[in-house]
Structure formats: C-alpha cells, structure tokens
N, C-alpha and C positions, 0 to 999 in steps of 0.2 A: 478326238484321240489322234495322235500323230501316227503316220505310216512311214515305211521306209522311203517312199517317194517324196513325202513331205520333207525329209531330211536333206533333200537336194536343193531346197529352195533358198538356202543361205550360203552364198558363195563368198561371204566376207572373209572366210579363212582359207581361201584357195592358196596353194603354194606352201602349205604347212611343212616345216622342216623336222617334224617329230616322227619318231617310230614308237608305237605303243603296243603293249602286250597285256593280256589278262589271264587270270586263272580263277577257278572256283572249286573249292574242296570242302566236302562235308566234315564237320567237326562234332556231329552228334555222338554223345557217349555210347559205347557198346552196351553198357548196363546202366540202369537208372542211378543217378546220384542225387544228393540234395540240391535244390535250387538255391540261388543266391540273389539277394536284393532286399529281402525283408527278414526281420528277426522274429516274426510271429511264430508261436508254438506249432501251428499246423504245418509250417514249412519244415519242421524237424523230422523229415522222412524222405525217402526217395520219391522222385517225381512219379506221377501216376500214369503218364503216357506222354506222347508228343503231338503237337498240332502240326508241326512241320520240322524238317531238318534244319540244323544250324550250319553256318558256313564261315570259312575264312576265304575272303575274296582279295585279290591283289591286282594292282595296276602298275606296270612298269613303263617308264617313259625314257626315251633316249633322244638327245638333240643331235644336230649335224656334226658336232665335234666329238661325239661319243660319250658325252656326259649323261649319266644315268641316275634315276631316282626310282624308288619303289614305295608305293603306298599299300599298306596291308590293313584290311578292316575285318573286325571280328564280331560275331554275334555273342558277345559276352558282357558281363556286368563290370567287372574290375580286373585289374592286373597289378598286384603289389610289386614292391621293389625287387624281391628275389626272382620272381618269375619274369619280370620285365627285363632284368639283366640277362637271364638265361635265354630268353627269346631273342634279344638283340644280338647276343653273342652267336647264336645259331644262324641268324639272318646274315650277319656279317660273314660268317664262315661259308655259307652256301652261295652268297651273291658276290663276295669280294668287294662289297661296297662299305665305305665308312659310315658311322652312325648318322652323320648329318644328311646322308642321302637315303635314309630309311625312316619311314614314319609308320607307327602302329596306332590305329584308332579303334576304340571300342564303342559299340552301339549303346552300351549301358542298359541292355534289357534286364529287367528284374525277374525274368522267368528263364534265365539261362543257368547252366551248371556251375556249381561251386568249384573253384580250382585252387591250386597252390597249397602251401603248407601253413600259412599264417591265419587266414580266415577260418579254416576248420577248427583252430584252437579256441575260437570264441564260442563254440557250440558243443553240446554233448554227443558228438559223433561216436557210434560204436566202432571198434577197431576195423571191422570189415569195410565200413564206409570210408574211414580214413585211408585205407589201402587202395580202395577203388578210386578215390579222388586223386591220390598220388599217381596211380598208374595212368589215369586219364590225363593228368597235367603233363606227364612225360610224353605221352602220345601226341597231345595237342601241340606241344612245342615243335615236334618234328613236322606236323602238318603245316604249321605256320611257315617254317623254313622252306618246305616243299612248295608252298603256294608262291612265294617270292621267286624261287628258281624257275617254276613253270611260267610265270608271267614274263620273266626275262627271256626265256626260250621262245616265247610267242611274239617277240617284237617284230613289227612290220609297219610299213608306211601308213600313216593315219592322219586324219584331219580332226583337230580338237577345237571345240568352241564352247562358250559358256554364256549363261544368262541367269536371271533371278526371277523368282515368283514368290508367292506367300500362301500360307494355309491359315485356317480359321481356328484350329483346336489348341493353340499354344496359350497358356495362361501363367502369369506370375503366380507363385504359390506362397508368398510371404504376406500374411495378414497383419494388420496393425490396429491397435485400439484407438479410442478417441484421443488419448494422450500422445499418439504418434509412436508408441513403443511397440516392438514386435509382440504379436499376440498369438502366434502359432501358425500352423500350415493349413492352407486352404486356397481355393481359387480367388485371386485378387485381380479383377478386370482393370483396375486402375493402376496396378503396378507395372513396371517396365518388363517387357519380354520381347523377343525377337522372332516374329513369325516368318521371316524371309527364308526362302529355300534357294540355296545355291545349286545350280545344275551344270554339269559338264557332260557334253555329248561327244563321243569318239566314233568316227565313221571310217570305213574303208574309203579309198579314193572314188569308188563307184557309188558312195552314198549309203551303203549298208551300215546300220548302227551296230557297232561292236561292243561298246561299253557305255554305261550310263552311271554317272556319279551324282548322287543327291545328298545334300547336307542341310541339316536343320538343328536348331538349338532348343532341344526339348527332351526332358526325361522320358525314357521308354517305360512308362508306368501305367498305361491304360489298364493293364492287368494288375490287380491289386494283390494283397498278401494271401487272399483265399485261393488264388489260382495255384493248382498243383500240376499243371501241364507244361512240359518243356515248350517254350515258344520265344521267338525273337521279338514279340510285341509289334507295334506299328511299323518299325523300320523293316522287319522281315516280311510283313504282309505287303508293304510297298514294293520291296524287291521282287517278291513272288509275282505280283501283278505285272510289273515291268518286264520280267523275264517271259511271261506268257505272251505279252503284247509284242515283244521284240525277241524272237527266238534265237537270233544270232548274237545277242548282247549279253554281257556279264554286268549285272547291276551291283554297285557298291553304295553303301550308306556311310556317311561320315557324321559323327555326332559333333555338334557345335558347343558353344558356351551357354548351356541351358540348365545348369545345376539348380537354379532357383526358379525353374519353369516346369510345369507339369502339363500333360495332356488334359483336355476337358471335353466331355466328362471322363471319369476314370473310376475303376473299382466298383462298377455298378453290377446289379444282378446279371445283366446281359453284357458283361465286360468283354467277352471274346468277340461279340459282334461289333462292339465299339472299336476294338483294336483293328478289326478288319476295315471298318469305315475310315478310321484315321489313316490306315495304310493306303486305302483306295484314294482318299483325298490327296495324299502326298503324291501317289503315282499319277493321278489325273493332272496335278499341277506340273509335275515334271514333264509329262507329255505335252501339255499346253506350252510350256516354255521352250521345249525342244522344237516345236513346230513353228515358232516365231523367229524373228531376227535375233541372231546370236553374235557375240563378239568372238574374234579369233583368239586362240591360245597357241603361242609359238615359242620356240627356243630363242636363244640358248637358255639352259636351266642352271640357275645358281642355287646353292644350298648351304645352309649353315645351322649349327646348333651351339648353344652356350649353356654351361652349367651355372646355376644360380644358387646362392645360399639364401633361402627364403626365411626371413626372420621369425622367430617364435616369441610369443608373449612371455615376459619374465614376471612371475607372480609372487606375491608375498605369501607367507604361510596362512595368513588370515584369508586371502583370496582363494588359496587352494582349498582350505577347509570349507569355504562357501561353495566351491565347485563340487565338493563331495556330496552336497545336498541338492545339486541342480537337477533339472529334469532330463538331461541327456546322459545316457549310459556311457557314451563315448567320452564326453567331457568329464564325467565322474572317473572313468578309468584313467584318463590323462592326469587328473589331479592326484589320484591315488598313486600312480606310478612316479610322478614327480616328487611327491612327498616321500616315497620309499627311497628314491635316490638321495634326497637331502638327508634323510635319517641315517643313511649309510655313509654320509660324508662325501658323497659324489656331487658333481656339478651338473645340473640339468642342461640338456642341449640348448643352444641359442639359435639354431637354424636347422632347416631341413634342405638337403641338397636335391635339386631337381633340374630338369633340362627344358629349355624352350627351343623351338626351331623355326626356320623360315625358308621357304622355297620361292624363287622367282622364276616365272616363265616369261622370259624376255621382258618387255614392258607392258605385257598384256594382263597378267594376273599374279598376285602374290598370296601365297598360303602361309598363314601364321599358325603354328602348332603349339598349344599350351597343355601342360600336364594337369592331372587331378580332375576332380569334379568342378569344372570351371564355371563360375557364375557369370551371368550375362553382362555385367558391367565391364568385363574385360574386353569384350568385342567392341564396345563403345570406345574404350581407351585406345584400341588398336587403330581406330580411324584417325587419331592424332598423328600416327606414324606413317601409315600407308594410305594412299588415295582411296577413299571408300568405294569409288566406282571400279576399283581393280583389286579389291580386298576380299579374301576368303579366310575366315577364322575357324579353327577347329579346337575344341577342348578334348579332354579324355585321351590324350596322346601319350604313348610310350609307357607311362606309369600312372596309375590311379591310386593315390595314397590316402584319399579322403577328399574332403571339400577344399577348394582353393577360393576363399572368400576375398572380396575386395574390401577397401577400407570402410565403406559405409556399413557393410554387413558385420565386420568385426566390431564396430562401435555399437551397432544395434543389437548384436547377439542373435540368438536363435539357432535353428537347426543347422544352417550352412556354416555356422561358426563352431562346429564340434571339435575340429582339430584333426590330427592324424589318427587313423583308425588303429594301426598296429604299432606305430612308433610313438614316441613321447612328445607331446607339445600341442599347443594351439597357436595359430598364426597371429602375429602382431599386425596392426593396421598398416604398418610400413611395407607389408608384403606386396601391396598393389604397385607401389612405385618401383620396387625392386624388379618386378616382372616387366613393367612397362619400360623401364630403363634398359633391361636386358634385350627386349625385342627391338628397342630403338638402336642399340649398338649393332644388332644383327642386320637391321635394315641398312645401316651405313656400310657394313663390311661385306655383305653379300652382293657381288656385282655380276652382271651378265654382259 
C-alpha cells in the first residue's frame, strides 16, 4: 500500500505549472426514494437503508495562463437531457466557465437514487414519491453547482502525475450462440473488455496526496436487482478505502466506456461482500500505481466540445411492427412511439443531438469525454486519434440518454442496441463514424 512518503519517490513531474482544487459534498437524499438502475418489481419502493453516503466530488485545474477546467463526478446512475441541461446551466452560472471547460461524469451505480422528471414516468410512482424525487433533484442540482464552486475556491499549487494499472473483475457481458449471433447477457471471458485503470495523483509540493482520480470501464452492477440498499457499488467502496488510507485526499471515480462490460461475479447471494471486494481490488491497484513511476501532467490546458447529430435508424412499418414483438421493452416503446408519430402524419426524428468533449493537458495527457452509456469499442477507436500512451477516455459524460452502441453492436442487436430511453429512436450503425469524426475534429482544433 502506498504511503504519503512513497508519493515523493516520483520527481518526474517536478515544476508543475498547475493549480488544483477539490471538493466533496454529500448527495444522499434526506428521505428514501426509489432506487434506479433495474426495472424489477421489488425495486418499486423506497430504498430500505444506506450502506454509505453518496457524493458529488469535483476537481478544478488552472494552468499558468489562468485557463481553468472543472471535472464533476457523481454517485448516480443516469442524467437525462433536461436535468443535464439544468446542471450545466447552473455550473456555468456558478463558475463563469463555458461548457467546454466543464465535464460531468456519472459512476452509473445501479443502487443510487432515481432523479429527474422523465424516468419516474416509466414507473407507477405514487404522488408523494414523485414529489420527493422532484425535490431531491432540485436540491441535487444546487449541490453539484456548489461542488464546482468549492473546488475552484480551493485552487493551489499542485503536482499532477498519472499512470495505469488493471483489475481482474471486468467481463464482457455479450454472449453469442454457435451461429455467432447475440444470445443474451452473461459473462463472456472471450469478448473484449478493458480492465485498465487510469490513475491520476495530485499532491501538494511537499508530497502530501490531495486528490486521487481513478477511472475504469465497467458497469457498477455488482449489486443486482434484489439489492434495496442505497449504495455507490464498487466505485464508492474504492473511494471509501482510498479516503481512509489517504486522509488528506479527495477521491474521484470516472466511469469509462464499459457499457458492454459487467463486474464478475455479480448479483450473488453475498453481493454486498463482492462489491466491497471489487472496490478494494480497485483501491489496491490505484495505490500500487501511485507508488510506482508516474508520468507528469502539466499545462497548458486546452478544451473543446462539439455538438453532434447522432443518426437514428430509419425503419419501415414492417420493421417497426417486428420491433413491437421484440424482447426489449425500450425497443418496443421506441417502435410504438415511432408508429404513433407516423400515424399522426408526423416525421420521426432522424438524429439525436449530443455533445463530445476533449481536454488536453499540455502534451502529457488527453481526456476524451463521450456521452451516453458508451460501449467499449469507442475507447479502441479513440486510439486512432490520440496517442494511446497519452489517452484517457471517459463515457457517461454530461448526458446519459441510453446506450451509445458502436456499428458492430447495431448490426448484432441485443441489449446495448435498445435505443433512446425517453426520446424516440434507435441508433444507426453510422453513429460510430459520426462520433469518431467529431472527436477527430476536436483533436485537430484544441491546441495548447
């Protein structure tokens, strides 16, 4: 396990020109609400208790020229468009920063509180629960804005460095039959997944660790649909362990492109213990990486975002009618809503508008931020654009509208090809190239 003294053994980043600030604010609901992440009937009730508090954590960075960025991480499952827009507006107002210099990332815990106005409409919530969720969402938005403001107020000289490790519990979750066709969800040890852990360590000039950022591409689903306890799943257990080991540090977790990867094992009779084990393994690996040789992260900081029109599949009536009989309730809902539009004489949407982002920290590290429940193939495609040795890719950024499949998954079908959850449409296979081309343009336009 790393110690504060161990952090002084890597002088590679001496002379850092960054100032960094942190904040950590509890976002545990004042009263129990429904959990979000599973549609199982037993989840249709307020949570039964909490394993630990949930948090919004923020890291603010400033370069020598005064260029600032703020990364905000949340122990939540999803954030739909309406709430994403409200949160971004409040963050911009509180920080004075433009949207390209703000990133929001969700851990995607499936044992966090339901938020917003759209997802509650999918379930038979009693009026008192609808009101409670609405009040919580309003309160949450203010806490997110407060976290960014506090991180900016905490800016002071720091040395930032980074490295990579790996964990053993990440598994591809798309199973295939002998004919090579998608055959359902389950652990697939032969399928692609990304077990790499990206680690950023932030220290005071004297070597005291002030901030720890860990990033992994894996669903936070060690706790299955039978769990009724409020919990941040393995990412929160990892943060808890790191905070105990490094009492002066604020730990952040950034979810990667792991929409088609699950923890293994998961949803077992002793699932809470496995969530702790997965969290401990992640924390142990973060400590191991921090104790070894790390590469420097320096300024200047360049930032950019670009709106993309993500193409939606255009289906015939026959295809839509077949979709109504498919296994996915979300795909069924999409087919039904599209047919309702057509029957009213309206034109179904041809695209979904979403944003991609890119931050450059000098020539040391580039962070690519992708929206939605992003599948692992996108991280591979990003390596065509940015040097893999200096690349960090995050999914679940800013807005989580449902799954963002790549072309292979669109062609294969299956769970990650369900389409938009609250809006109309399923993605076309061309969505992958649209996303890749958008990030490529950002990589060419964001200079440092």
